[in-house]
C-alpha positions as CSV (number, residue, x, y, z in Angstrom):
1,M,23.8,206.2,24.4
2,S,21.3,203.8,22.9
3,D,17.8,203.1,24.3
4,N,18.8,199.5,24.6
5,Y,21.7,200.5,26.8
6,H,19.4,202.2,29.2
7,V,17.0,199.2,29.3
8,F,19.9,197.0,30.0
9,I,21.3,199.1,32.9
10,T,17.7,199.4,34.4
11,F,17.1,195.6,34.2
12,A,20.6,195.1,35.9
13,K,19.7,197.5,38.6
14,N,16.4,195.9,39.3
15,M,18.0,192.4,39.4
16,S,20.6,193.6,42.0
17,E,18.2,195.4,44.2
18,K,17.2,193.4,47.2
19,K,13.6,192.8,48.0
20,R,12.4,194.3,51.3
21,I,10.8,191.9,53.6
22,T,9.4,192.8,57.1
23,F,8.7,190.0,59.7
24,I,6.1,190.9,62.2
25,V,6.5,188.5,65.2
26,N,4.0,187.8,67.7
27,P,6.0,186.9,70.8
28,I,3.2,184.9,72.5
29,S,2.4,182.5,69.6
30,G,3.3,178.9,69.6
31,G,6.1,177.1,71.3
32,H,9.2,179.2,69.9
33,Q,10.6,181.8,72.0
34,K,10.9,185.2,70.4
35,E,14.8,184.9,70.3
36,E,14.6,181.6,68.6
37,I,12.5,182.9,65.8
38,I,14.6,185.9,65.2
39,E,17.7,183.7,65.2
40,M,16.1,181.3,62.6
41,I,15.1,184.3,60.4
42,N,18.6,185.5,60.3
43,Q,20.0,182.1,59.6
44,E,17.6,181.0,57.0
45,M,16.7,183.9,54.9
46,D,18.8,184.6,51.8
47,L,20.4,188.1,52.7
48,D,21.8,188.3,49.1
49,R,18.2,188.7,47.8
50,F,16.4,190.3,50.8
51,K,16.7,193.1,53.1
52,V,15.2,192.0,56.2
53,D,13.5,193.8,59.1
54,I,12.1,192.3,62.1
55,R,9.3,193.9,64.1
56,I,7.9,192.6,67.4
57,T,4.2,193.3,68.4
58,E,3.6,194.9,71.7
59,F,-0.3,194.9,71.8
60,A,-3.5,193.6,70.2
61,G,-3.8,195.3,66.7
62,H,-0.2,196.3,66.6
63,A,0.5,194.0,63.7
64,V,-2.2,196.0,61.6
65,E,-0.4,199.2,62.4
66,I,3.0,197.8,61.3
67,A,1.6,196.1,58.2
68,H,-0.2,199.4,57.0
69,Q,3.0,201.4,57.4
70,C,5.0,198.7,55.5
71,A,2.4,198.8,52.7
72,A,2.5,202.6,52.4
73,E,6.3,202.4,52.3
74,G,6.3,200.0,49.4
75,V,7.8,196.9,51.3
76,D,7.7,193.9,49.0
77,I,6.6,191.3,51.6
78,V,5.2,191.4,55.1
79,A,5.5,188.0,56.7
80,A,3.2,187.3,59.8
81,V,5.0,185.1,62.4
82,G,2.3,183.8,64.6
83,G,-1.0,182.2,64.7
84,D,-4.4,182.9,62.8
85,G,-5.1,186.0,64.6
86,T,-1.6,187.4,63.7
87,V,-2.0,186.4,60.0
88,N,-5.6,188.0,59.9
89,E,-4.2,191.4,61.4
90,V,-1.3,191.5,58.8
91,A,-3.4,190.3,55.8
92,R,-6.2,192.8,56.3
93,A,-3.8,195.6,56.1
94,L,-2.3,194.3,52.8
95,T,-5.5,194.0,50.9
96,H,-5.6,195.6,47.5
97,T,-1.9,196.7,47.8
98,Q,1.3,195.5,46.0
99,T,2.8,194.3,49.2
100,A,2.4,190.5,49.6
101,L,1.6,188.5,52.7
102,G,4.2,185.9,53.9
103,I,3.3,183.4,56.5
104,V,5.5,181.7,59.1
105,P,2.9,179.5,61.1
106,C,3.4,179.4,64.9
107,G,-0.1,179.1,66.1
108,S,-2.4,176.3,67.2
109,G,-4.7,176.2,64.2
110,N,-2.8,177.7,61.2
111,G,-5.9,177.5,59.0
112,L,-4.6,179.6,56.1
113,A,-1.1,178.3,56.2
114,R,-2.4,174.7,56.0
115,H,-4.7,175.5,53.2
116,L,-1.9,177.2,51.2
117,C,0.3,174.1,52.1
118,I,3.0,176.4,54.0
119,P,5.1,174.1,56.2
120,M,4.4,174.0,59.8
121,N,8.1,173.6,60.3
122,T,9.6,177.2,60.8
123,R,12.7,176.6,58.8
124,K,10.9,175.1,55.9
125,A,8.3,177.9,55.9
126,L,11.2,180.4,55.7
127,G,12.4,178.3,52.7
128,I,9.2,179.2,51.1
129,L,9.7,182.9,51.5
130,N,13.3,182.5,50.0
131,E,11.6,181.0,46.9
132,C,9.3,184.1,46.7
133,V,6.6,183.0,44.5
134,I,3.7,185.4,44.8
135,M,0.0,184.8,43.6
136,P,-3.1,186.7,44.1
137,F,-5.9,185.1,46.1
138,D,-9.6,185.9,47.2
139,Y,-10.6,186.9,50.7
140,G,-14.0,187.4,52.3
141,V,-15.5,190.4,54.0
142,V,-18.2,189.9,56.8
143,N,-20.0,193.1,58.1
144,D,-17.0,195.2,56.7
145,I,-14.4,193.0,58.4
146,P,-11.9,191.0,56.3
147,F,-11.4,187.2,56.8
148,F,-9.2,184.8,54.8
149,C,-10.3,181.2,55.8
150,T,-14.0,181.2,57.2
151,C,-16.6,183.1,59.2
152,G,-19.7,181.8,60.5
153,M,-22.6,181.9,63.1
154,G,-24.6,179.6,65.3
155,F,-22.8,176.7,66.6
156,D,-19.8,177.6,64.5
157,A,-19.4,180.9,66.5
158,F,-20.3,179.1,69.8
159,I,-17.6,176.7,69.4
160,S,-15.1,179.6,68.5
161,L,-16.1,181.0,72.0
162,K,-15.5,177.7,73.7
163,F,-12.3,177.1,71.9
164,A,-11.0,180.7,72.9
165,E,-11.9,179.8,76.5
166,A,-10.3,176.4,76.6
167,G,-7.2,175.8,78.7
168,K,-5.6,173.9,76.0
169,R,-5.7,174.1,72.2
170,G,-5.4,171.8,69.3
171,P,-7.5,169.2,67.3
172,I,-8.5,167.2,70.3
173,T,-9.8,170.3,72.2
174,Y,-12.0,171.1,69.1
175,V,-13.4,167.6,68.9
176,E,-14.1,167.5,72.7
177,N,-16.0,170.8,72.5
178,V,-18.0,169.7,69.4
179,L,-19.0,166.4,71.2
180,K,-19.8,168.0,74.7
181,E,-21.5,171.3,73.6
182,G,-23.1,170.3,70.3
183,L,-25.6,167.9,71.9
184,N,-27.0,170.8,74.0
185,Y,-26.9,173.5,71.5
186,Q,-30.2,174.8,70.3
187,P,-30.5,175.4,66.5
188,E,-31.8,178.7,65.1
189,T,-34.0,179.8,62.2
190,Y,-32.0,181.8,59.5
191,E,-33.3,183.7,56.5
192,V,-30.6,183.5,53.8
193,E,-30.6,185.6,50.6
194,D,-28.1,185.1,47.7
195,E,-28.2,185.5,43.9
196,T,-30.7,182.7,43.7
197,G,-33.2,184.3,46.1
198,A,-34.4,184.0,49.7
199,H,-34.6,180.8,51.7
200,R,-35.3,179.8,55.3
201,Y,-33.1,177.3,57.2
202,K,-33.2,175.7,60.7
203,A,-29.6,175.2,61.3
204,F,-26.9,174.6,63.9
205,L,-24.4,176.5,61.9
206,I,-23.9,178.6,58.7
207,A,-20.2,178.8,57.7
208,C,-19.1,180.8,54.7
209,A,-15.6,179.5,53.6
210,N,-13.0,181.2,51.4
211,A,-10.5,178.4,52.4
212,S,-11.1,174.8,53.0
213,Q,-10.6,174.6,56.8
214,Y,-10.8,176.1,60.3
215,G,-7.3,174.9,61.1
216,N,-5.9,171.8,62.7
217,N,-7.0,170.0,59.4
218,A,-10.6,170.4,60.4
219,Y,-12.2,170.7,57.0
220,I,-15.5,172.6,56.9
221,A,-15.5,173.1,53.1
222,P,-13.2,170.5,51.6
223,E,-13.6,171.6,48.1
224,A,-13.1,175.3,48.7
225,S,-10.6,177.3,46.5
226,M,-9.2,180.8,47.3
227,R,-9.1,181.6,43.7
228,D,-12.5,180.9,42.2
229,G,-14.2,184.1,43.2
230,V,-17.0,182.5,45.3
231,L,-17.6,181.5,49.0
232,D,-18.6,178.1,49.8
233,V,-21.6,178.1,52.1
234,I,-22.0,175.3,54.6
235,I,-25.4,174.9,56.3
236,M,-25.3,172.2,59.0
237,E,-28.7,170.9,60.0
238,P,-29.7,169.9,63.5
239,F,-28.1,166.5,64.6
240,D,-28.5,164.2,67.6
241,A,-26.1,162.3,69.9
242,L,-25.4,159.5,67.5
243,E,-24.7,161.8,64.6
244,A,-22.2,164.0,66.5
245,P,-19.1,161.7,66.3
246,Q,-19.7,161.2,62.6
247,I,-19.7,164.9,62.0
248,S,-16.6,165.2,64.0
249,I,-14.8,162.6,62.0
250,D,-16.0,164.0,58.8
251,L,-14.5,167.4,59.7
252,F,-11.0,165.8,59.8
253,N,-11.6,163.3,57.1
254,K,-12.5,165.9,54.4
255,T,-15.8,164.1,53.9
256,L,-18.2,166.7,55.5
257,S,-19.9,167.5,52.2
258,N,-21.1,163.9,51.9
259,N,-22.9,164.1,55.2
260,S,-26.7,164.0,55.1
261,K,-26.9,166.8,57.6
262,I,-24.9,169.2,55.4
263,K,-26.2,171.6,52.7
264,H,-23.6,173.3,50.5
265,F,-23.7,176.0,47.9
266,Q,-21.4,178.7,46.4
267,T,-22.1,182.4,46.0
268,R,-20.3,185.7,45.6
269,K,-22.4,187.5,48.3
270,I,-24.9,186.6,50.9
271,H,-27.3,188.3,53.4
272,I,-28.3,186.4,56.6
273,H,-31.0,187.5,58.9
274,R,-31.3,186.1,62.6
275,Q,-34.1,186.6,65.0
276,Q,-31.8,188.4,67.5
277,P,-28.2,189.7,67.8
278,G,-25.6,187.0,68.5
279,A,-22.1,185.9,68.0
280,I,-20.3,185.4,64.7
281,H,-16.6,184.5,64.1
282,Y,-14.0,185.6,61.5
283,D,-11.0,183.3,61.1
284,G,-11.9,181.9,64.6
285,D,-12.1,185.3,66.5
286,P,-15.8,185.6,67.9
287,I,-17.5,189.1,68.1
288,M,-21.1,189.9,68.9
289,T,-23.1,191.5,66.0
290,D,-26.7,192.6,65.0
291,P,-29.3,190.2,63.7
292,D,-28.3,191.1,60.0
293,V,-25.0,189.8,58.6
294,D,-23.6,190.6,55.1
295,I,-20.8,188.6,53.6
296,H,-19.2,188.8,50.2
297,I,-15.9,187.8,48.4
298,E,-13.1,190.0,47.1
299,H,-11.8,188.3,44.0
300,L,-7.9,188.1,43.9
301,G,-7.6,191.0,46.3
302,L,-4.7,189.8,48.2
303,R,-1.2,188.8,47.1
304,I,0.4,185.9,49.1
305,V,3.9,184.2,49.1
306,T,2.8,180.7,48.4
307,N,4.2,177.1,48.0
308,P,5.1,176.8,44.3
309,E,4.7,173.0,44.6
310,A,1.1,173.1,45.9
311,T,-0.7,176.5,45.9
312,E,-3.7,175.0,47.6
313,D,-4.3,171.9,49.7
314,Q,-5.4,168.8,47.6
315,S,-4.4,166.1,49.9
316,Q,-6.5,163.1,50.1
317,P,-8.5,161.9,53.3
318,N,-6.8,160.3,56.1
319,P,-7.4,156.6,55.7
320,V,-7.3,155.9,59.5
321,L,-9.9,158.6,60.0
322,N,-11.9,157.1,57.2
323,A,-12.0,153.9,59.0
324,F,-13.4,155.6,62.0
325,S,-16.0,157.4,59.8
326,D,-17.1,153.9,58.4
327,F,-17.4,152.6,62.0
328,F,-19.7,155.5,63.1
329,N,-21.8,155.1,59.8
330,N,-22.4,151.5,60.9
331,I,-23.5,152.6,64.3
332,N,-26.0,154.9,62.8
333,N,-27.3,152.0,60.7
334,V,-28.3,150.2,63.8
335,R,-29.2,153.1,66.0
336,E,-32.4,151.8,67.0
337,D,-30.6,149.2,69.0
338,I,-28.4,151.6,70.8
339,E,-29.5,153.3,74.0
340,K,-30.3,156.9,73.2
341,G,-28.3,159.4,75.4
342,G,-27.0,156.7,77.4
343,R,-23.6,155.3,78.7
344,K,-22.9,153.7,75.3
345,I,-22.8,157.0,73.5
346,Q,-20.4,158.4,76.1
347,A,-18.2,155.4,75.9
348,I,-18.1,155.8,72.0
349,N,-17.1,159.4,72.3
350,K,-14.3,158.6,74.9
351,L,-13.1,155.8,72.5
352,M,-12.9,158.1,69.6
353,L,-11.0,160.7,71.5
354,R,-8.6,158.2,72.9
355,K,-8.0,156.9,69.3
356,L,-7.7,160.4,67.8
357,S,-5.1,161.4,70.4
358,K,-2.8,158.7,69.1
359,L,-2.8,159.8,65.4
């Protein structure tokens, strides 16, 4: 038989082979019941193209174990069905392997899914998996822990602790914590060293972003890309009561980089020294660490099933939120005429939260 015949037979066999996809389902994420998720997977996935396996997590860290096993067995795609914690567990097990990460967002923040324009609707997210467009993306590492959206310290990590403790979750909870806790938080002094040298900053927070947002469309680094091989470093200087609402609005309006309290630069690696041990967060999960923190980027180290129509979020700022941003800017322009720390500031914050809850 000719070589061309063998090539044709091999090609036909590869075309006929189904891709193996394992769904790792966190049964306590989001509003869907486990049974509903499983039913949707069986209904929506193209079973002519995919051999589907569904695994349910039973304890913290179980998703990591399952994903490691899938990668070792050569499974084509492992889809995380859950929130940012589940996505992080699955993704960290798949770095530098040929197994791709899939995402079916069912959490409260869904930062990575939103950055990659994965639909929040479960059926539509499964449709993205059916299209099976796979691309390599960057991920970050903080003190040997992989992260995929952001890591940070200072006020950033403090808010993560408050958010984790909150009785309810979502964008309004995040804004409430920023407004209530931010005015009492004491900034720290950080020694920051990157490729350009060493610098000292007094800051409320330092965030290192691989993706653009924390989740819930709160954009800490609006211009960040997961394919450029660099981290976007955001340093937020101390702010007062009148500036807090503006910062909160800028987070959701993709305009934080224009705020006068923000310093922004890009780097491949960074070393940060604090005066004492403290909290940091990776993808919203807070942990305690030593004073020294090392962060770097791993370029194109993770394969992800992505939305072929928009691999990364390029949406425009919300015009309604932009109007609120202008409103608070005007307040700052006449700040001398407003009672500092008084009832008017509290009324403004309550008004903003009321308006945001209606969006």
